[in-house]
C-alpha positions as CSV (number, residue, x, y, z in Angstrom):
1,X,-1.7,16.5,74.9
2,X,2.1,16.6,74.6
3,X,3.9,13.9,72.7
4,X,6.8,12.4,74.7
5,X,9.4,11.1,72.3
6,X,11.2,8.0,73.7
7,X,14.7,9.3,72.9
8,X,14.0,12.4,75.1
9,X,12.5,10.4,78.0
10,X,14.7,10.4,81.2
11,X,14.9,6.6,81.0
12,X,16.4,6.8,77.5
13,X,18.8,9.4,78.6
14,X,19.9,7.2,81.5
15,X,20.4,4.2,79.3
16,X,22.5,6.3,76.9
17,X,24.6,7.6,79.7
18,X,25.2,4.1,81.1
19,X,26.2,3.0,77.6
20,X,28.7,5.8,77.2
21,X,30.3,5.0,80.6
22,X,30.5,1.3,79.7
23,X,32.0,2.1,76.3
24,X,34.6,4.3,77.8
25,X,35.6,1.7,80.3
26,X,35.8,-1.0,77.6
27,X,38.0,1.3,75.5
28,X,40.3,1.8,78.5
29,X,40.5,-1.9,79.1
30,X,41.3,-2.5,75.5
31,X,44.0,0.2,75.5
32,X,45.8,-1.3,78.5
33,X,45.5,-4.8,77.1
34,X,47.4,-3.6,74.0
35,X,50.0,-1.8,76.1
36,X,50.9,-4.5,78.5
37,X,52.7,-6.8,76.0
38,X,54.3,-3.8,74.3
39,X,55.8,-2.6,77.6
40,X,57.2,-6.0,78.3
41,X,58.6,-6.4,74.8
42,X,60.2,-2.9,75.0
43,X,61.9,-4.1,78.2
44,X,63.2,-7.2,76.4
45,X,60.8,-9.6,78.2
46,X,59.2,-12.3,76.2
47,X,55.4,-12.7,76.6
48,X,54.4,-16.4,76.7
49,X,51.2,-17.4,75.0
50,X,49.5,-18.2,78.3
51,X,50.1,-14.7,79.6
52,X,49.1,-13.1,76.3
53,X,45.9,-15.1,76.3
54,X,45.1,-14.2,79.9
55,X,45.6,-10.5,79.2
56,X,43.5,-10.7,76.1
57,X,40.7,-12.5,78.0
58,X,40.6,-10.0,80.8
59,X,37.6,-7.6,81.0
60,X,38.4,-6.0,84.4
61,X,39.8,-2.5,84.3
62,X,41.4,-2.8,87.8
63,X,43.3,-6.0,86.7
64,X,44.7,-4.6,83.5
65,X,45.8,-1.4,85.2
66,X,47.5,-3.4,87.9
67,X,49.2,-5.6,85.2
68,X,50.4,-2.5,83.3
69,X,52.0,-1.1,86.5
70,X,53.6,-4.4,87.1
71,X,54.9,-4.6,83.5
72,X,57.1,-1.6,84.3
73,X,59.1,-3.5,86.9
74,X,58.5,-7.2,86.4
75,X,61.4,-9.5,85.9
76,X,59.3,-11.8,83.7
77,X,55.8,-11.8,82.3
78,X,54.5,-14.3,84.9
79,X,55.0,-11.7,87.6
80,X,52.1,-9.7,86.0
81,X,49.4,-12.2,86.9
82,X,50.3,-13.0,90.5
83,X,47.3,-12.6,92.7
84,X,45.3,-10.9,89.9
85,X,41.6,-10.5,90.7
86,X,41.9,-11.6,94.3
């Protein structure tokens, strides 16, 4: 009788792989969330507390990537959040 160790079981492999993907996405979200206010500050644009809080609270990769692109051309920080997540 062969012993099947849990960490070698296909289900365990699947759970680990899903965890790796989720961890990678979370790191990408966190990286963008750090860059957005920096980009605005480098461009001389003040980041109001409300915008900073909204960026920090975001967990959606698509939203933070969109906001980072907008940060490159926005006239003010409020332009980042227009229609986000809709």
